[in-house]
Each structure stands twice: as C-alpha cells, then as structure tokens.
C-alpha positions as a LaTeX table, in Angstrom:
\begin{tabular}{lrrr}
\hline
Residue & $x$ (\AA) & $y$ (\AA) & $z$ (\AA) \\
\hline
Ile1 & 37.48 & 69.87 & $-76.29$ \\
Gly2 & 35.18 & 70.83 & $-73.56$ \\
Arg3 & 33.94 & 69.34 & $-70.03$ \\
Gln4 & 30.71 & 67.83 & $-69.95$ \\
Pro5 & 28.57 & 69.20 & $-67.09$ \\
Gln6 & 28.40 & 66.95 & $-63.92$ \\
Val7 & 25.17 & 64.76 & $-63.68$ \\
Gly8 & 23.88 & 62.61 & $-60.90$ \\
Gly9 & 24.91 & 62.63 & $-57.42$ \\
Arg10 & 23.19 & 64.45 & $-54.77$ \\
Arg11 & 22.37 & 67.86 & $-54.58$ \\
Lys12 & 23.23 & 70.07 & $-51.54$ \\
Leu13 & 21.16 & 69.51 & $-48.52$ \\
Leu14 & 21.58 & 73.33 & $-47.08$ \\
Asn15 & 21.39 & 76.54 & $-48.96$ \\
Glu16 & 23.53 & 79.46 & $-48.50$ \\
Gln17 & 21.14 & 81.01 & $-45.99$ \\
Gln18 & 20.66 & 77.95 & $-44.10$ \\
Glu19 & 24.38 & 77.64 & $-43.68$ \\
Arg20 & 24.68 & 81.21 & $-42.41$ \\
Glu21 & 22.25 & 80.37 & $-39.87$ \\
Ile22 & 24.17 & 77.47 & $-38.52$ \\
Cys23 & 27.06 & 79.89 & $-38.32$ \\
Asn24 & 25.21 & 82.52 & $-36.48$ \\
Met25 & 23.89 & 79.68 & $-33.76$ \\
Val26 & 27.79 & 79.03 & $-33.06$ \\
Ile27 & 28.36 & 83.01 & $-33.10$ \\
Ala28 & 25.45 & 83.28 & $-30.71$ \\
Tyr29 & 26.61 & 80.80 & $-28.27$ \\
Asn30 & 29.95 & 79.42 & $-28.81$ \\
Ala31 & 29.64 & 76.46 & $-26.18$ \\
Ile32 & 27.05 & 74.94 & $-28.44$ \\
Thr33 & 27.98 & 71.31 & $-29.42$ \\
Leu34 & 27.28 & 69.65 & $-32.80$ \\
Arg35 & 24.47 & 67.63 & $-31.20$ \\
Gln36 & 22.71 & 70.72 & $-30.03$ \\
Ile37 & 23.04 & 72.37 & $-33.46$ \\
Arg38 & 21.51 & 69.24 & $-35.07$ \\
Asn39 & 18.52 & 69.31 & $-32.69$ \\
Ala40 & 17.87 & 72.99 & $-33.19$ \\
Ile41 & 17.87 & 72.24 & $-37.03$ \\
Leu42 & 15.32 & 69.34 & $-36.59$ \\
Leu43 & 13.33 & 71.58 & $-34.30$ \\
Asp44 & 12.97 & 74.65 & $-36.48$ \\
Asn45 & 10.46 & 74.32 & $-38.98$ \\
Val46 & 10.57 & 78.03 & $-40.19$ \\
Met47 & 14.40 & 78.18 & $-41.46$ \\
Phe48 & 14.99 & 74.56 & $-41.91$ \\
Gln49 & 11.61 & 73.32 & $-43.22$ \\
Asn50 & 13.04 & 71.24 & $-45.89$ \\
Ile51 & 15.37 & 69.36 & $-43.39$ \\
Asn52 & 14.21 & 65.84 & $-42.02$ \\
Ser53 & 17.43 & 64.69 & $-40.74$ \\
Ile54 & 21.03 & 66.00 & $-40.92$ \\
Ser55 & 24.08 & 64.32 & $-39.81$ \\
Ile56 & 26.79 & 65.55 & $-37.20$ \\
Ser57 & 29.44 & 65.31 & $-40.04$ \\
Thr58 & 27.30 & 67.54 & $-42.53$ \\
Ile59 & 27.23 & 70.26 & $-39.76$ \\
Asp60 & 30.90 & 70.18 & $-39.12$ \\
Arg61 & 31.78 & 70.40 & $-43.09$ \\
Val62 & 29.51 & 73.38 & $-43.16$ \\
Leu63 & 31.38 & 74.86 & $-40.27$ \\
Lys64 & 34.66 & 74.20 & $-41.66$ \\
Lys65 & 33.59 & 75.64 & $-45.18$ \\
His66 & 33.02 & 78.88 & $-43.42$ \\
Gln67 & 36.42 & 78.78 & $-41.30$ \\
Met68 & 34.66 & 77.81 & $-37.93$ \\
Thr69 & 36.33 & 75.26 & $-35.75$ \\
Met70 & 34.72 & 73.83 & $-32.74$ \\
Lys71 & 36.60 & 73.08 & $-29.49$ \\
Gln72 & 35.70 & 70.84 & $-26.84$ \\
Ile73 & 35.14 & 72.89 & $-23.56$ \\
Tyr74 & 35.61 & 71.48 & $-20.06$ \\
Arg75 & 35.39 & 72.71 & $-16.49$ \\
Val76 & 38.92 & 73.81 & $-14.87$ \\
Pro77 & 38.80 & 73.42 & $-11.03$ \\
Phe78 & 39.83 & 76.63 & $-9.40$ \\
Glu79 & 42.36 & 74.68 & $-7.26$ \\
Arg80 & 44.30 & 73.66 & $-10.24$ \\
Asn81 & 46.80 & 76.44 & $-9.94$ \\
Ser82 & 46.64 & 77.23 & $-6.23$ \\
Asp83 & 49.79 & 77.49 & $-4.41$ \\
Arg84 & 48.99 & 74.49 & $-2.46$ \\
Val85 & 48.56 & 72.17 & $-5.40$ \\
Lys86 & 51.62 & 73.78 & $-7.04$ \\
Glu87 & 53.59 & 72.79 & $-4.05$ \\
Leu88 & 52.10 & 69.24 & $-3.90$ \\
Arg89 & 53.31 & 68.53 & $-7.71$ \\
Tyr90 & 56.47 & 70.32 & $-7.11$ \\
Gln91 & 57.01 & 67.49 & $-3.94$ \\
Tyr92 & 55.70 & 64.68 & $-6.23$ \\
Val93 & 58.33 & 65.14 & $-9.01$ \\
His94 & 61.21 & 65.24 & $-6.27$ \\
\hline
\end{tabular}
C-alpha cells in the first residue's frame, strides 16, 4: 500500500533564495522589525518580483524555520544602574 501524492492546497509563497534573502536582512541589521522586513520585501521588485503581499506571520515562520528569532529591543536609560538610583531603590524597599 502506497501513499497518494498530496494534491490541492497552496504552493509555497517564497522560494529558498527569497527565504535566504530575508535571513540576510536580519543578519545585516539585527534591529530590524518584522514590519520593516515586510515593507522591504514589497518594495524590492528584483528579488521578490512575484510577491504582491505577504503577512508578518509568514515572515516570522520563515525566520523560525531557519532558527532565527527576533527580540523586541528597547532603550535602557543610563541612570538605571547608577549608584544614586540603586540607593533610592534600596531605601524604597526598606
């Protein structure tokens, strides 16, 4: 007994070369957001000529497939760990 080939459904939106290009975007600029990646894909008519729209979840799925994770970055104030602030936190606790 053999398995019948899969029929129907959607084909892949991105090919392997396009997936590598998305990974290269993240490697080149690790502070890039998923929305910025989507905008870059939609504006690039050379590498992504067959892409008219792409969802953020699709981009996230491609990055996870290639073991790349995105972290939310935020600005840390320089005063956060100064001696004065540490002393204020210590006094607040006591």
